[in-house]
Each structure stands twice: as C-alpha cells, then as structure tokens.
C-alpha positions in Angstrom: 42.3 23.8 -41.4 40.0 21.6 -39.8 36.4 23.1 -39.8 33.7 22.6 -37.4 30.2 21.2 -38.1 27.6 23.7 -37.3 26.4 22.6 -33.9 28.2 19.5 -33.3 31.3 19.8 -33.0 32.5 17.5 -35.9 35.6 18.6 -37.9 35.8 17.8 -42.0 39.1 17.6 -43.3 39.4 17.6 -46.6 37.7 13.8 -47.6 37.6 13.0 -44.0 34.4 13.8 -41.9 34.2 13.2 -37.9 30.5 13.7 -37.0 31.3 13.8 -32.8 27.2 14.3 -32.2 26.7 11.0 -34.3 29.6 9.3 -33.4 30.0 8.5 -37.4 33.5 8.9 -39.5 33.3 8.8 -43.3 35.9 9.3 -45.5 34.9 9.7 -49.3 31.5 9.4 -48.6 32.3 6.0 -47.3 31.5 5.0 -43.7 33.9 3.6 -41.4 33.4 1.6 -38.9 35.7 2.3 -35.3 35.4 0.8 -32.0 34.8 3.3 -29.4 38.2 3.7 -28.6 39.1 4.4 -32.1 36.5 7.0 -32.7 37.6 8.5 -29.2 41.2 9.1 -30.0 40.5 10.3 -33.4 37.8 13.1 -32.1 40.8 14.0 -29.3 43.1 14.3 -32.6 41.2 15.9 -34.8 39.5 18.4 -32.1 43.5 19.6 -31.3 44.7 20.2 -35.5 49.1 20.2 -35.4 49.1 19.7 -31.6 51.7 17.7 -31.3 51.1 14.7 -28.4 52.9 12.3 -26.6 51.7 8.2 -26.6 51.5 8.9 -22.7 49.4 12.0 -22.8 46.8 10.3 -25.7 47.0 7.4 -23.4 45.7 9.5 -20.6 43.9 12.2 -22.3 41.5 9.2 -24.3 41.7 6.2 -21.9 41.1 8.3 -18.3 43.4 9.0 -15.8 43.0 5.9 -13.7 43.8 3.4 -17.0 46.7 0.9 -16.5 48.3 -0.2 -19.0 51.2 0.0 -21.9 51.5 3.0 -23.9 52.1 1.4 -26.8 48.2 0.1 -26.9 47.8 4.0 -28.7 50.4 3.3 -31.4 48.2 0.0 -32.2 45.3 1.9 -32.3 46.6 4.8 -34.4 47.9 1.8 -36.8 44.3 0.2 -36.8 42.8 3.8 -37.6 45.3 4.8 -40.3 44.4 1.4 -41.8 40.7 2.6 -41.7 41.0 5.9 -43.1 43.9 6.7 -44.4 44.1 6.7 -48.8 47.6 5.1 -48.5 48.3 3.9 -44.7 51.8 4.1 -45.5 51.4 7.8 -46.5 49.0 8.9 -44.2 47.4 12.4 -44.5 45.1 12.6 -41.4 47.3 11.4 -38.7 50.8 12.2 -38.5 53.8 10.6 -36.9 56.2 13.6 -35.4 59.3 11.5 -34.6 60.3 11.5 -31.1 57.7 12.9 -30.2 54.1 11.5 -30.8 51.7 12.3 -33.0 49.0 15.3 -34.6 46.1 15.9 -36.5 47.5 16.9 -39.7 45.9 21.3 -40.2 45.7 20.1 -43.6 45.1 17.2 -45.6 47.9 16.4 -48.2 46.9 14.8 -51.4 49.3 13.3 -53.5 
C-alpha cells in the first residue's frame, strides 16, 4: 500500500519515493529527473493507488480542462516515466496498464 510521507503528501511505494513537497522522485535511492508534466502525471496516479484512469481523464486532470491535444500524449508520457522509474519498463511494477481502460498506480510494488 502507498504510504504518505509525514507532512508533505508524498508517496512511498517499495523503492520508489515521490516527495511532492520537494518535487523529487527517487527509485532505490537514485534521483530521477522528470519533466514537470511527467512529475504531475506520476504524482496524480500515485495519490490514487489502485484506481484506473482513462487516458482522457488523465489528460484532463493533469493537462487541465482547457487543454487541447491528443490523448495519445498521455501514453507517450507514461512510456517516458516508465523508462525512468521502472526496474524493467517492459514489466512495470509501479504504473500498470489496464487493457482497454487506462492506467493505475499499483497498490503494491511487485518484485520478481
């Protein structure tokens, strides 16, 4: 289960730490450089573990209601985040794809 960091609204999941107050992400102690949108997307998902969000809902929630663009942008950003935070992006443990529905932040990080 995701654990909030005291006082900052951050999330700890296994080896992944999302410090929302400092806008820092580390995985296994290594700081991960994310763009602003990548950070916002990851933080949004992490604040709602286990909940499946469609690409459209993520686009609206992260980019804003008046954002105009292709929802495939979400898929591209998810791919970039996975390349940066996942031990094996081909078998993600943090951001899961729910086929035909969207994406969710794992309730528990799986290690294989």
